[in-house]
N, C-alpha and C positions, 0 to 999 in steps of 0.2 A: 662572527661577532655579534649580528641581533639573534642568532639561532643558540639561545638559551641552551633547549633541552636537547639539541644533536640531532632533530628529526630530519633533517635537509629543508625545515621549511619555516618561517616567522609566521606565530601565531598573533593574536588580535594583542594578547596580554605580553607576550614577548618585546612588541612594538612599544607597547606603554611603559612597561618597566626602563627599554633603552630610553626613550624620549623623556621620562621623570627621570633617569641619571641624568640626560644631558643638560635637562631644565635647570636642575638643583647645581651644578657646576655654576649657573648663570644667574641662579634667581637671585634677588635682593633677601637679606636675611632680616629677620624681625626682633624685636628686643630681647627675646628667648635665645636668641641663635637658629633659629628654625630656617630653614629656605621658605618664600613665599611663592606658589606657583600661579602659573596665571591661569585664570579660570578657564581658558579657552584652551586648555592644553588635551583632554579628551577628546573636545570636538577636531580640534586638528589631527590627533591620532588615528580617530574615525575614520576623519574625511579621506587624509593619506593612505590607509590602511584599505579602503573601500575602492579607491583608484588602481591600486597595484594586483588586487586580490580580482585579477579578471574573469576567474571561471567561478567565483562567489563560492569557493568551498570552504572559506574560514580560514586559510592557510595561503601565504605568500610564499610560492615555489623564485629560486633562482632565477629563473627565467621570466615569471613574472616581474620580479625586482629590477631585472635589467631593462626589460621592455619600458617598463611604467616610467625608470629614470631617462632611458633614452626619449621618453617622449615629452617629458615633463620637468624641465628644469625647476620648479618649485621643488619637486620633492628632493632633489640631490640637497638644494637650499635648507630644508626642513631636515635633513641628517646631518647639516653643516653648522650647527648650534656657535660653535665656536671657530676660530682659526685653525686648521692643521687636523680638525676629525677628519675630512674625506681625502 
């Protein structure tokens, strides 16, 4: 779901894209009909990505994701922006 290019890993950019899409579904809408994003979205993506990227190679493997999620429930919550996502 998050691995958009099908290479078997999640890049920082892929994580940012999915977080932006999820945030847009729950964002407030401005007067022009555009979503208003939380200013801290990028910092949250970076924080979570850095926690999951255990070997520091700039990609999150399936194993790293599973291990990180098992160790930190906040990671699961971060991917659960709305009911039914996970």
